[in-house]
N, C-alpha and C positions, 0 to 999 in steps of 0.2 A: 215452437210454442207461442201464442200471445198472450197478453196480460190483461186486462182491463179492471183496475182498480176502484171504480166509482159506478155507480148506475148512469148508465150513457147508452145510448143507441151503439150498437154493434155492427161496426161496416165491416157486411159479408155480405154479399148480395143471394148467396147459396140458401140463406135459411138455415135453420139450427136443429140439430139432436142435441139436447140438452140433458146432461146427467144431473141430480140434483141431493144434495147434502152438504153435510160440515166436514166428512169425509176425514177427521182427524184420524190419523195414523193409514191412509188407503188399507184397511185388510182388506180379505179374502173377498167378504161381501161387497166391499166398498168398488174392489176391483170389479167385480160381475156386472155392477149397475154401468162402472164407466166404460167396461170394456164392449158392453153391449150395445152402449149409445153410438160408442167410435164404428163397430160393425154397421151397425143401420145407416148411420152416415155416410160410411163407402158403400155400400148398395143404393143407395137413393140419391148422391148427390147434393150430400149436405155439408155443412159443417159441425165437426164434433166439438162440443161445447160442455163443460164443467162448470155448473154454480156452487159456488160456495161462498162464502164470507170469512169477513176478517173481524179478529176480537180482540181486543188490549190484552196484553200479556198477562194482567191479574186478574182477569176478567173471572165471576163467581158462575157464570153460565156452562160453563164446562170444567171438566175436571185439567189435569194437570196435561199439557200438549204430549204428543208422543213424538213428534217430529218438528224441526223448523221449518220456517215457509218455503225455504229454499229446497229442503229433501224433501217436504210434500209434494209442490211442484216437480221436482224430477219423477217423482213416483206416477204421477197423474201423467203425464207430456209420455211417459214408456209405455201409457194403456192405450193411446193413440188421442188424444184431445189435442186440439189445435188452438183451441181458447181455454182459458182459465178467468169466470168472471166472479171475482173477488170483492165486492162493495163492502165498504163496514157496515156490518149489522145496524147502526145504530139508521144507516141511510133507509132501512128497510122493514124495521122492526114495527111500523106503526099501520102499515097497510094489512087490508083485510084481506084474505083468501083471492076474494073475487078481484080485488084490484092488484093483487100481485099476479096472476096468470094472465089480466087482462092489460095492465100496465109494464110488466116487468118480461114474463115470456112471451108475451104476444109483442108488445107496443115497442120493447126496444131490441129483443132477442131474434124475433120471428122467428119462435118455434116450429116444428112440421113435429117433432115427436119430444116426449121427454120421458126420462128415465130417471125411477127410483127404487126407493125397497118395501117392502110391504108395512111396516108402520111409519112411513114418510108422514110427519105432519108438516103444516106450511103456515103462514098467515099469522097475525097478532095471536096473541095466545096461544099460540099452535092451535087455531080453531078449525083448520082444513086438515082433513086425511085424505087416503087416496081414493075413497070412495068420492068424494065433494073435487076432487083433484080430475078426476074419468070425467063427470057431470059437466066442469067449467070449461075442460079443453076441446071434448067430444061435442059440445056446442059450436068451437071454432074449427073442428075438422083436424084436431090437433091429436096424434094417438097416444095413449099413456100407457107404457110397459113398466109392470112391478117384477121385480127380481125375488127371487127364495131367499130366503135367509140364508146367510153361511152358518155351516156349523163345525167346531170342534169338540170330540169326545161328547158329542150326544148333544151337546147346550149350544145358543147361538153366540156366534163372534160379535162382540162389540169392544171398541174401546176402552169402555171400563173395564172388561175384563182382560185385557191388553196391559190397563195401568197397573193392574192387581197383578198379573203374571209378573211385571216388570219390578213391582215392590216385594216381589217373595223369590226374585232370584231365577225366576222358572224362565231361562231362555228359550229352550226347546220349546214350550208351550208360546212365548212370544212371536217366537220365528214360526211356526205354525201358522198362527191366526193373523200374522202380518202376509205370508206365504215367501216370505225373504227376510233377510238378517234385520233386526234392529240395528239400527247405526246413529251416530250423532257426529254434526260437522262444525262445531262450535271453535272460535279464534283460540289458537294456542299461545299462553300468557306466561309470562314471567313467572318464574318461582323464588324459592330461596334459593337454588341451586345445590341442597343439599343432596340429593341424588346424583350430581356431577362428583360431588365430593367423596362420596361412597363406591364410585365406579358403576354406577348404573344412571347416569342422565334419563331424564324422562322429558315427556310432554305434557303439559299441563293445561287442558280444558277445565271451564266452569260452567255449570249448567246455570241459566239465565234464570231468573224467579218466572215463574209459572211453568216449569217442565217438569214430568213427571220422572223422577230420578228411579234407577234399578236399585236393589236392593245395595247397601252396602258391603264391600267385600273384595275380594280379589277375581279377576276376571280374564280367561284366555280371550284374547282378541286381534284381530286384524286392522292394520292401518295402511291406508292409501297417502302416500304422500309423492309429489310430482309424480302423479302415474304409476308409482311402484307400490306394490304390497309387501307389508313386514308383519312378520309373527308381533304380537305384542303381549304385553304381562300388565292388567290395569289393575289399580288398587283404587278405586269409589270409596270415598268415605272423608273422614275429619282428621285422619294421619296423627289416630292417638298414641303414636310411639314419640313424636316429633313435635306436634302440636301445643305449644305452650301459651299460647294467645289467644286460644279459642275462636281460631279462625273456622268460616264454614267449610262446607266438605269441597272436595276437589276429586278431580279426575285424572289421575295422572299415571300415564303409560311410559314402561320402559321398552323401548324398542332396541332388541341384540344388535340388528344388522344394520344397524342407521345411525348417524355419524354429524348429519348437516345440521341447519338451523331451520327450526320451523317456525319462528317467533312471529307471530300476525298472522299466518298460514291457517287455512280450515280445512286440515285433513280430515280424512272421512275415517270413522272409528267404528269399526261391527264387532257385536258382542256375538263369541261366541259358545262360551262354558261359563257358568260360574262356579268357580274353584272350592272359596273357603270364605265365612265372615273374616273381616279384619279383626284385629286385636291389637292390644299393647304388646310391644315388646319389651324384654327387662335391658338389651342392649344395641346398640348400631350396629352390633355384629348378627345377632339375630334378624333384624331385619332384614341388612345384606342376604342372610341365607334367605331368605324368605323369597325376595325377590328373583334371588337367581333359581330358584326351586321352581318358582312360578314359569319364568323364563323357559327353564328345561321342558317342562311340563308340555308350553305351548309348542315349542317344537315337537314333541312325541305326537301329541295332537292331532297337527297336519301331516306327520309323517304317516300317522295309522291311516289316512285317507288319500294316501301316496300323491302327496302334492310336495313340491320343493318350497322352500320361503320365495324363490323368485318369481315361482310361477303362480301365487296365491289368487290371482285373479280368477284362476279357472274354478273356482269353488262357488 
C-alpha cells in the first residue's frame, strides 16, 4: 500500500475509486465502504484509494482514537486499498463542497467513482451531503455509491459506540462492531521491575494522550512478539496496590511463556475478555495470587477454544 500525506496529485494513470471518510476504528461500516471501492476498482481497472485525513492527537474534532495510525493503515490495506490519501485536515478544511469535488477528487485524484456512508458530509462546516455529492460528481460523470449503515444489536455501528463499549469493558461488543479483535501496538517501556521481583515480569505499554482507553481492570489478552502469539493476563489502570507516587495509568501484561526482552518493541496486544475491575490489595502476596489466577484463566480461556498457546495465530 502506498501513502500520500499531503494534498498533491496522485501519480497513478488508472484513475481511482475512492472511499471517503475518517475511518477511525475501521469498523464494519467502514469496511463495507472500503471493500466496495476496492471491488469496483478491480472490476473497472482503477486504483482503489481511501481518502481520510490526519488530526493532531489532542484534537477535539473527534473522540479518543481507537487505533494507532499504523494499525489503522494495516486494517485499510487488508481491505484491498492500494492508496491511503491522508492529508492534514487543515489543508482542506476551508474548501467548499464544490471546491473539494473539483480540486481534490477530480483535480488531484482523478476519481471515476466515490464511495461513502449514507450520512457522509464534506466541505467547510460540513455543508455538503450525499445528495450534493451525487449532483457534483454526476455532472463530471463520476459514479457515487453509498453503503447502508452497519448495525449491531439493532443500532448503528459508530466509532462513538465503540469508544463507549471500550470504556465499559464490553470487549465482545467492541469485537463485533470492529469485525475483528481490538488491539494496541504501543512501544514497550521500562517499568519499575516490581513484577520481575514478584516472579511475574510484565511488558509495560502506555496509552498515548488522545487515545480511548478501555475500562480499568484485568483482561485476558493475547500478545504477538517476534511473530509468535502468547496468552496474556493484562492489568490496565493505575496499579492501586503499588502506586505511591500518583503515576498515570499503564497497561501491564504478564506473558507466562515468554522470557525474552521486548523493550523498545511494538508488540501487538489483543483484548479477548474483561475479567474484573482492578482493586487495591492488602499485600503483594494477594497481588501475586491475582496475577497468577488471571494467567491461569487465560490458559483455560484459550483451551476452551481448542487452541494451544503456541498456535494462537489460528484465532
